[in-house]
N, C-alpha and C positions, 0 to 999 in steps of 0.2 A: 782664049781674050781676058786680062783678069778683070773681075770685077768691082773697079776700085771705087763706086760709089756704097758698094756695102761694106768694103775695108772702113773707109773715111769714117763709116757714120759708126764705127766700133768705140766702147767710151774707155776701151783699156788704151787706147792709140796714146794717149798725154801720158802715160805711167812708162811708154816703149824708152824713152832717154835716161829715165832713171836705173831703170832696170839693166838697159844695155849699161852703161858707168858703172853699174853696183856690180856686173859679171866681169866686166874692164881691170875694176879695181879690185873686186875681192876673189870674182871664180864664180861664188857664191851667193844667190838671193832670195828669198819670199814673198814670192807675191802674192798679194791680198787684194782679189778684186771680186765685186758682187757679180751673181749669175748676169749671162747676157750680156757682160762687157768684152769678151774675144778673148777670153784668155788661154781657153782649148784652142783656139783657131788661129788669130792673126799673132800672138806670141810665136809661136812655132814658127808660123811664116815669117816673119821679121829675124828672129835668130837663124833662120836658114838661111839668110840672105834671096829669100823668093819674089818679098816685094822688100819695097825701099833700097835704101843705099847700100845695107850690110854685106861685111863679105860673105861669101859661102859657103857655110859650112853643111855636117849632117848632123838633125836633130831627132834624137830617139824622142818619142811622149807616149810613158805610160798612165794608161788607165785601169781602174778597177774593174773595169766588166769591158764584156766582148762586144754587147749591143754601142756602150758609149765608144769603144774604140773604133769598131765601125761608123759610128754616124759626123765622128770628128773626123776621119779619113775622108768621109766623102764630103763635109761641108768644106774642108780647106781645099779638096781637088774642086770643088762648083767655085770656091773665089777666087779660085788661080784660072777658070776659066776649061779645066782639063778632068782625065775620065782618073777614075782610083787606079794607082798601079803607076802612074809616074813620075810626077815631083814627088808625089803622095801618096802614100802606101799603107799599108799594115797587116799586121798579121797577129792573129789570133788564136787558140788551140785549134787546130783541124780548119783554118783556113789562112791564108795568103795569099794578099795581092802585091806585091813589091816589083819594080823592075831595075833594071841597071842605071836610071838615071834619078831612082826615088831620092831626096834630100830628105823631106820630113816620114818618118816611119812611127805609125803610132801603135802601141803594144800593149795586151796586157802585164799586169803587172808581175801574173806567173811566168810570162814570156820572156820578162826580162830577165827576171831570174836563170831560168835556166839557161840564157844565154851569159852570164856573167859568170854562170860555173863551168862554162865550155870554154869562153874568153872572155878574162878578168879585166882585161885591159880596153875592152869594150873597140877593137882596132878599129880606126876609123867614121866616131862616133865624136865628135865635139862637145854635143848640149845633150843633156837629159833632162826633162824637165817631166816628174812626178806631180801629175793633175789630180786634183779631188784628196789630195792626201788629208786633210780631216776626217774623213771617214777611217781611219783609222787601222786599215786592213792590214792582217798579218805581211800578207806578202808586198805592201806598202813601205811597212813598215825596216822588211827585212832590205830591200830593195835601197831603202836608205840607205841602213846600216852600209850595206857593201859597198855601195858608192861611194860612201865621205872614205872608207876604206881605201878603195881604189885610189882616188885624187891625193890622200893621206901618204899613200904608198909607192903607187909606180906610174899615173898619170896624173899630177898637180894640172895641169891646163884642161883637164877637164872640169866642162863649167857644167855646174848642177843648179835648177831651179823647183825650188815646193811652192807650188801654187794650189791654191782653193780659196772659196769665196769668202765659208768660213772657219775659221781655226785658232789653234794654241800659236800664233804667229811668234813672240818673244821663244817658245819651246823649240819651233823650228829654226828660228835664226842660231838658237845656241846649237844647237844638235851638228847646225853645217857652218861651225867654226866663227860664231859670234857674225853670221849673214847678214846683210841690210835687208829692212820691209822696206819694200817697196809696195804701197797702197794705188789702186786704181779709185776714181770715183767713179759709180755707173750714174748712169740715164734712166733707171730702170721708174718703170712708173708709178706710183702708190697702189700698196693694194690694203681696202678696208677688212681688219679682223670682225668677221662675226661669231661668236661665242654660242656653239648650238650642242651644249650636252643633252644626253636623252635623259628623258622626262622622269624614268625609273629607274632604280639603281640597275644595273647590270654584271655579273661575276667576271672579275677581273681575269684578264688571263693567265691560263697556266700551260707552259709546254708548250705546246702547239695547237691549244685548241682556243677560241675566240668563241665569247659565249653569243649562238644566233641570234639573242635578242639588239646586241650591237651590233650585227651586220643587219639587219633589219632594221635598225637607227640613222646606219650610214648609207642606205639606199633610198630612206625618207628623206634625209637632207640632199641628196642628189638630186631627188624632185623638186625637193623646193629652190636649190640656184638655179633649174633649170626653168622654172616659173620666175623667179623672180630677176635675174642676170641674163643679159645676151653674151655671147661668144661659147667655146667648148668649153666643155667640163673635164678637168684633170683630175682622178680620185687616189689618193695614199691609201693603200691595204700592205699588211703586213705579210701575203705570202700568195702564192697562187691558189689555195683551197680557197682563201679569204674570195680572191677576185672572182671564182669561179660561181662562187653562193651569190654575192651581190648581182653580180650578172644575171644570174638567174631570178632574182628579186626586182630588180627595173625591167624585165620583158623588153618591148620595145620603146623605156623610154620616153614617152610623147614622141615616137618618132626620131627619133635621135638615134643616131648609130652608134653602136656599142665596142667602142675596141680592147682586146686584152693585152697588156704589154707587161712582159715578164722575160727573166730569162730565156724559157723555153717556149718561148713563142716564137711562131716560124718565121725566117728573118722576113718573109713578102708581108707579115705584116708588123713587124719592126718600123720594114719601110714605108709602110703605107701612113702609120702614126707621124712619121715626123717629113711628110709630104701635106700639103693642103687637102684640106679637105672638099666633098661637093656639098656635103648636109654641115648641119650640127652635127657635132661626135661628142661623146661620155668617151674619156680613156680611162681605165682600170688599170693603173702599176702600183708595181712595188716600188723598192727605193730604187733602182734603175734608172727612175723621172727625176728625183733629186737633182742629179746635177750632169754636166757633160751634154746634154740633150737638151735640144730647145721642140717643145710641140709646138708649133705654126695655129694660130686660134685660139690658142688658150687664154681665156679671161679669167675663171673660175677654179679654185683651187678646191677640192675638200678633202680635209685632210681628218683621216681615222685616227692619228696620234699614239699611232702602232707602228713599230720594228719587229723586223726578229734578228736575231745574233747567237754566234753559238752561245755553246754551254759544253761543258765537263761533268758530269758525274762521277768522283773517281770511285767513291766509296761500290759505286757498281761498275765501275768501268763500263760507263755508255756516254756518248757524246752524243749532240744532235741541235738542230736550231729550238730555239726556243723565243715567245713572241714577248716583247717590253713596251717600255712606256719609252715612245720616241724624244729625242733629246732636244731640249729647245734651239742647237743648232743645224738641227736637221728640221724642225718645224720652220725656221728661218728660209731654209734652202727649199722646202717644200711651197711655204708661204709666195718666195720669188717666185716661181714659174707664172704666178697669176698675173706678173709685171711685168716684163718682159716684152709685150709688142702695145700695151695700152695699160691704163689704169686699170684695175681687177679689184675682184672679193677671194677673200679664203674664209670657208668655215669650217671651224674648229670644233670638232665631235668632242669638243671637252670642253669643263667649266673653267672659264676667266682664273678666279682662286685657284683652279689647281696645276697655272701653267708655269708660275714662280717656284714649285716643289718639285721640277724638272729636274732633269741632270743636264746642265750647260752643255756637253759635248756625250759623242758616242762611247761607250766602255770601248776603250784600247781591248783591242779580237787578240793582243797577246799578252793579256788576263785573262780570260777568260776560257779561250778554246783552246781545243787539243794541241799538243805543241809538237806530234811525233815529226809532220815535216818539216817546222822548221828547225828544231833540233836535228834534223841530218841534211839540211841545207846549212847550218852552222857548223858539223862536222865536216861537211866537205869542203868546208872554206877555209878549217886548219883551224875553229873555236870552240873547242864541243861545249864548252859552258857559255860559251855567248858574250863570257865578261871583258872581250874589249870592242864588242859591236859597241857603236851610236846607235841607242833605243831610247826612246822618248821614255818610254817605259821598262825596265828590266823583265826577263821572262819570271813569274813565279815558279822558286825552288822545286817545290812537291809537280807541279807538273812536268818540270825539267826532268827530275827524276821519275818519275812516269813512260815522259817521253822514251827515254834511254833505256827503261828496260824496256820497249817495244821492240827499241832498234837492234838493241842486244840479241835478244828475242829470235829476231827472224835475219840473224849474221851484216847489220849494215853497220854497226860499227863496235869495233873491238875492243878488249879490255880496257884499253885506255881512252876510250870514247873516239878516239878518231875514226873516219869512216874506212871499212875495207873497200875491196874493188867492188864486190858485191852490193855496199854502198852507193859508188860510183853509179855502177847500173841505175837501181832506182832511183837514183835522185835524177838522170835523163831523162825517165818514163813520162814525166807530167804526172803523176799520179801521188794519191799519199801513197806513203811506204807500204802500205799494207795492202792495199791493191796491187801496186809494183810486186809485191813478193807474192802473190796470189798469180800473175802476168807469169811470171817468170817460171814459178814453180809446178804450174799448173799443165803448160804447154807441154812439157814431156809426157803427161801421162792423158790428158783429154787431148791434145791436137791445137796448134795456136791460135785456129779462129775461133773455135770452141770456148776459148780462155779468155780470148778479145770480145768474144761477146757478154760474155756475165759480168767481164773486170768494166767495161762499156757502161753496161745498165747501171750497175754499182757507184759508180761513180760521180754520179748526177740523179738527181730523188727524181723518181717515176711516176708518171701522173697516180692520184689516187684510183684511178680505176683499173689500173693494171693492177692491183690488187695486193695481197700481203704474201704471194707465195715466189720465189725468184723464179723458179721455170714456168711457170703461169706466165708471169709478164716478160720471160724470154721468149715465149711463142707468141706475146701479142704485140711484141716489138718489134721482131721480125715480118709480120703478116700489116703491121700498124699503115695505117698514112699519114699519120699526124705529124705537127712539126717535131716532137719528142724523136721522133719512129726515126725521122730524118737526118737528125744530128744524132743516133745514137747509130745510127752504119757509118755517118761519118768517121765517128771515133771510134770504130770497130776498127777501120782502115788504117787509120793513124795509129791506132794498137797494136797492128800485127807488124808496121814498119817499123813502129819506135821500139818493139820486143826483139826487132832481128836489129837493131843498131845498135842499141843497149848490150847484146850479148857478142857486138865484133870485140877483139883485141883492143888494150886500153893500155897498153906498154906508151912510153914515152914521159915526158915532165912538163907538166903545163905552169909551171909557174907556183907562186905562193898558194898554198893551202890548197893544191889543186888534189880532186879526186881520182883523175889518172895515174896516181905512183899510190895508189893504196893497196895494200898487202889483200890478199885472196885468202878468205875464210872459204870455209863450206858453207852451207845453205843457212843456216843459223848456230846459235850457240849448239842447238841441239837439233838439227834439223828434219825433217819425218825420217822416223825410224823403219828399216823393215824396209821390203818391198811395194812398191804402188798398192794402193787397192785396183781393183777388177774392173774397170771405167774405162773404156775406151773411146777415143773421136768419134767414130762411126757407128756408136751407140750398142755396138755389139759387144756382152760379154763374154770372156772366155769362160765363167763358169757363172750357177747358178745364182741367183742373188734377187733379195726386195728391189730394189734398185737399178735401171737400165736407161740407157741411152742421155737426152736433155737435162732429164732429174737428176740424174747419177751425178754430171758434169757441172751443173748448177751448183749443185751441192759441195760439189768439191774446192770449186773455186773458191767460194763462199766461206767455207769450214779455214782456208787456207790463210784467207783476207783477215777472219776473227776465230782464231783458235780458241781463245778462252769464253769465244759465245757458242761453240761445239754446246749442246742442251741434249738430256735426255731427260723422257717424260718419267715424270717422277708425283706420284698423287693427285693426278688433278693440273698440274703444272707440269713448268721444262725446269730441269734443274742444269742453270750453266757451270762447263768445266771453269769459272772463277769464282763458284759460289752464290751468283745473282739468281733469283728465281725469273722466272719470265711464263706469260700464258695468250697463248694466241685467240684472237680474237673467236667472237662468235661467227659460226660457220666459216673461220678460215679451213680451207682444202688442207691444212699444216697440221690441224685438230687431230688426234689418234697416232699421226706420226710415232714412233719408239725412241729416234732420234732428230734433230733435226738440227742447223747450223744458222745462229739470228745473225743477218747484214745489218740490222737498223734497231733500234728497240728507245722506247722512251718509257717512264713513268707518267702514268693519268693521276692527277689531282686526288689524294686521296684514298691511292692503291699502294700497299705495299710492294706489289711484285711490280717488273718490269712488263710492258706491254709488245708483241713479238709486228712489226712496220712492215718487215722485209725479212723472209726467212728459206730456206728450202731443208727439204726435209734429204735426210741421208741415213746410210747403215752405218753400225759398229765399225767394221772395216773403215770407211772412209773418216767416221770421229776417231780412230786408231790414230792411222795415218796423219791426218792434219795435227791434231793437238799431242802430237809425240812428246814435243818438250814438255807437258806437265806428265807425264806418264809416270806413275814410281807404283813399285812391287813393296810394299813394307811389313814386317811383323807390329801387328798396333797391339800396344797392352796397355786399357787404361780403366779407369775406373767410370763404370757406364749400367745405371738400371740398380745401382744396389750394392755392385760386387763388381769384383775383378771379368775384363773381357779381353783374352786371347787370340788374337784373329791374324792368320796371316791377307792383306789385303793387299787389293788391284784397281787401283785408281789412275782416273785423268781428273786431276785438280780435283773437285770439292765430288765429282763422278763417281760411287765407286762402282767397280765394274766386276769384281768378284770378291767373296768371302768364305775363307776357309778356316775352322777353330783350329788352333796351334797348340798344340798336344803339350808342346817343348819350348815354355816361353822361357824367356833368358829373363834368371832370377833378377837381375837387376831391373829390366823391369817392370815384373812384378810387383817388387819391392816399391818403386815410384807409383803404381798403380794403388796400392796397399795407403801407401804415405796420403794421395791424392784424395782416397775415398775417407781416410781421417779426418783433414780437412776438409773435406765437403759435410759429414756429416757427425763429425765429432767423435769423441775418446768413446760415446756410450755402445759402442760397436765392440768395445772390449767386454769383459767380465768383472762384475762391479759386487762381488761379497762385503755382506756390513763391513769385515776388517777391513776392506779395501778404501771402502766410503770415508769410513772411521780416521782411516790414517791420513787420508787427502785432507780431511777437515784437520785434522791435529797440525799439519804443515803448511796450511795456509794460517791457522791460529799462528804458528810461529813466524811465519814469511812478514804477517803483520805485526808482531809486537816488538821482533827481533833484527828481522832484514836477513840482511849474509851472515852465515851462511847458509842459512835454511833457502828449499828450493821454491820457486816462484809456480805453484800448482794448478794457476788460473787454466779456462781448456785453452785459451791463445796460446802462453807458455807451454803446456805440455806438448798441442801440438807440433807447436814450431821445435820441439825438442825431442819428438816422438823415435827417430832413428837414434836418438840417444839410450833411452830408458826403458826402450821396448825390445832392443836384442839381448839374445838372439833369439827371444820368440817371433820378431818382423823377420827374420831370416829366414826361418822355414816355414810361415806362410802362405799360403796359396790363391785364398780366396777368404771371404768374408767369414763363412763359418771357422775359419781357423783363427780370424782375428777375435770371435765371440769365446774362444775357450783359452784367450790369453790370460792369466789371473792379474789386472791391474793393479793389487795390493804388493803382490811380489815384486810387480814391477817398479812399482815406485820406489819399492825400497833401495835401487839406483842411483837415486836422487839424494838420497841422503848422504847431508857432509860428512863420511869418512874419511877423507884427507887429513881435516881439520881436526877430527877427534870429538867434533861437535854432535854429532849421530849418537853417541853415546847416552847424550843428555834429554834424547827425547822424551823417554818416560819419566825424568825425572823434571822437566820444563812441562809436557804438555803430555801427563799421565791420562792413560785409558779411561783409570778408575782413580776415585779418591775415598779411603776407610772413615766411614764417619764416626763418632760417640759410639755409637755402639757396638760396633765393629763389621756392618757390613760395608762390602765392597763397592760405592756405587759408581755408575757408569759417566762419565761425564759427556753432554752435549757441547763440540764443538763447530756443530753448523753456523753459527755464527761468529766469524774470525774476531767480533769487536769485543765479544762477551758469553763466554761459556756460561753455559747451565749446569746446575747440580740439580737434579727434581730427588726427594728425597723425603720420608715420612718426616713428620716434627717431633715424634718422639722421642727417633732417631738423632736429633741433634741439641737434647736437652743438656745440658754442660756444658756447651761449645759457646765461649763467647766471643770469637772471632770469628770472623767468615774465613775459608777457604780457601787459600790463593794459587794461583797454575802461572808460573813465569813471573808473576809477581801481580798478577790481575785479579781482582776479587773474582767469585763467582757468582753468577747471578743463580741464587738459590728460590727453586721451588720448593715450598713447604708442604707436604699433600698430607689431606685428610686419611685417617686408615683405611678407607676405601682408595687409595689413592688418586680423588681428585683435587687439583691445585687448591690449598684452604689462604697460604698467604705468598707473596713474593717480595724478594728484601736481597738488599746487595751488603746490607750492615746487619748483622744478628743480634749485637748489644743492642743499638738501637731497638729492633723489634722484640726482642725479651722484653725489653724496658716499656716500651709504650703499645706498640701491637698486638700481644699476646692476648692479653686480657680479653680482647674482645672476639677475637678466636677462637677461645675458650668456654667465654660463655655460648657460643653459636653451635659448640661442636660437643662439648660435654655430653649434652642432654640426647643427643643424637647415637654418641658412639659411648656408653657408660659403662662400658667394660675395660676402654683404655684406661690409660695414669694421664692424668689432665692436672697435673703441681699446678701450686701458687707459684711458687718460684722458679720456672723451668733453668735459668741458669745453674742453680746448683742440685736442680733433681738429679735422678739416674736415668741414662739413656735407653733406650728398651724397644726390640723388635716385636713384645709382646704386648697380649691384654693385661687389665689389673687378678685376672680368673689365675691365669695363669704364673702372674708374681707373686699370686699368693701362696700356690702349691708349690 
């Protein structure tokens, strides 16, 4: 019997005429309705004609989470006075309750995507409602884009509704062809806001870590709420780990029943939360309770203000959830849970001043998440670049490039980016493409059942108490009686079945962009090479080896899923094939393993290396097999540790497997290494006798004074032209010692401007020596290219009135005492003889009486000798 009283009390009923009119007129609509108004339950029933007087239609409602899908179906069935599976049913991963008379089917967005890829026309479906689209999950955005494409090209009669309590209504309206926006006014009760920030500063969240002091504060706020307010308390926390910790801190919660609600909670617990309690309750929940679920009896919400969002560290090749501040839209959704049935209160665990600084809406998943699965969906849809899809936010180019790289490596897309037949198989598995690849490729090696077991364990985050060793976690799941183990077993069954279906023939034509007509290719661009390692499904190895049985199987599957994360022990940490370093935690069973396959990793705050959160020990045979696409054997000649290193290297990406000296290295590679050594260490590697240094200084002087065609002999310029002026010596060199034997001066001579004839003027323009009045040939110092220096004894310059010049530049003359010490410095000899000489003469004649000190040096005879020798 239909519960008309309950249906009539739902506030969204007032918006139904406008919604029906919008769909009849435009075929699309955006429905904005506050929490508790009935948009998730009454609207689908009305559109299906199950209540009211509308025509009979088949309606599909897409929810972002399994728990919400099941709860919505149960609520609608209850309103009709039926059991789930009749007029209302649901389909989620691993569970289905749909009958031949089902008119409203609630599915997850992931299930909807799978259905669209199989049947793009959605045959038999009249209306699709995308619920809670404000959460901006990638699957929901993708489904909306595909549905709009279907409506535009295949089924213009298909009706689409985007529904949410808080959303960018205008953005969704534009996306759905300027769809009308229908708003429902709610009769939600008032909610009082109590600001409850921590008394002392706490560390901000980083990665998956939340400061324990903050969680202790949340627990204290819950106790305060229990003491100050009546009714059940709904507490929002970012993840399962925080829920478990706060539950432990609450203890018996003053006699209240403490329940934990999250995606991994047993179905019985989830059902209990959605039914009225016998005594007061504290419900600790993740964001799953923000929308689509009504928890009866709740009058108080305690909001931690934190949420989990996916992030990708492209530099390290790691993707994981990270803890962030929840958006203001999420805060409104959470607070609204307290006013569904009566006036309520929300305790917000942050300061009122911080609220305005929070983001308006959550970050769209397409902007921050790993896009490998999305890219495969787009490729199977026939739009590999996703440029033709109606998306609120375009996918980042870098993330799409990274995703295509992964898909190419596993053979899911071809060189043109379009899906291969293998990609079609992977898309139908309902797994991340990496895990799908592992399932398909590991099954022939270890057996379908063991492969499905490991992939099921990797497809959903395992409880923390399962540990970081994948093989141990697998054994725990097999014997476990918790909710996770039950879901794991169901997923194993599904994967066995899905793998079989995916392996069936795929001929035929499924229409626009269908994966069914994709070409067949090998397992990947370079599928695992050679024979499979000696790992058998029954655990019996054909030969001796360090790993056997379940441990070996788990490692192989993980390595096939994440081949770039295969890692070898190296100096206290593990070096992955990708080049990222990772560390196993203290006390980890993985420590000491020569090789591991890292399935899950993150980067702790303040640490340069990643941290292994889930991995498996493997041996070198498994590593080589799984990461064969990264294998290379090459002759490597490079400059390292101050000399040429020539070796033959076999490697898996960044991991060196074997190194042997290379005796007959390619001369071109040796030459390139020597040039690299010169770039790194400079021309000091060559031999620079005094004449070579002097020549370089003379050329630097001429370059500065005359410019072209005189060569630039600065360090950077010489290195840039090293292959020109160091030939043929460089071609004969093989190591550092050979460079040290090259006469740099002789080599520099090749840079002189011989072609123009200017080289012949080198000694004229920049002579090595200048002949002074005494007849001595004195060396010119060109160390300062702006002012060459002539250091000469004062008596040898008598009689010279004009300062000597080179290339038109007056020399800076250092006039020396008889002992060779500077007595005066001048660039104007005439001025010095007239003004400066007298003071120098007065100072030095007494000290050096045997040397001539004429009163008129300008007319005196120059000499290198003393007065005594002159008299003789």
